[in-house]
Steps between C-alpha positions, in 0.01 A plus 500: 500500500650649821866517571503214759320262250718609212818413719347161594408427136871579391617261775262223389607552135871462622424161647504591875284243652400694813380775275194292390386472866523885520300521166232274651475697813465819309234393265293218676244707686395690191487183292291328760242788510471491119447123493252495787286759304501254204487154661304593822647212717815490708597143414482579119699822552769327682518226237533770222748712689725201547473406134562856372809544714629158382446596143678839562789320675545279197560815273667712763826545318314607177315793678559825339605767748305763318177314484237534773559170689185549709289515170674201371448303815134594498457398156653157575268471806190604302567247243557230769168620652320466181614143460398418853145646446465301168584180693282543809180676605514740787312417817308799646493530872169580668454840666479468879192640678692670798732751337599861565409775266833519339509127459158518351604762243810284417262201444271697270796627309652145480158363391477768220852419384407130482226593254758637261706280272853417628654733219275788601572447879869493428476844308293652782755394759796614312346847423315568831701308753856513360463825307664337198496722189270392210814462290643249740170317528493461129842374498434240773163382371561505138 
């Protein structure tokens, strides 16, 4: 955990309300990317991000300063995403005919990822996109 995040976590743990906003702004982008790899739709990601931060907010004063809060937050979010996937079936968007080469490659990769199970998709995203260590992936996914 970097120094800025460590300071913010200490402030959250101390009960400073504004610190939770700072924590959100420091961690939301990475969490969003992780969840998008897993859920594949913006709406589902936004729902799960909101639910994960709400759950984190509810336990904010119990956060351990020495624990990796981003890993803890991603674990909460992954569990929320799993529940969401169990409750609904993902809708796959059709690939458009008129796309650039880069967009075509992204579409092919997205289609390939959709062929994987949600759990495998998550591991791929965490390892290749987020450069998360195998040890942290194991901790997050059980």
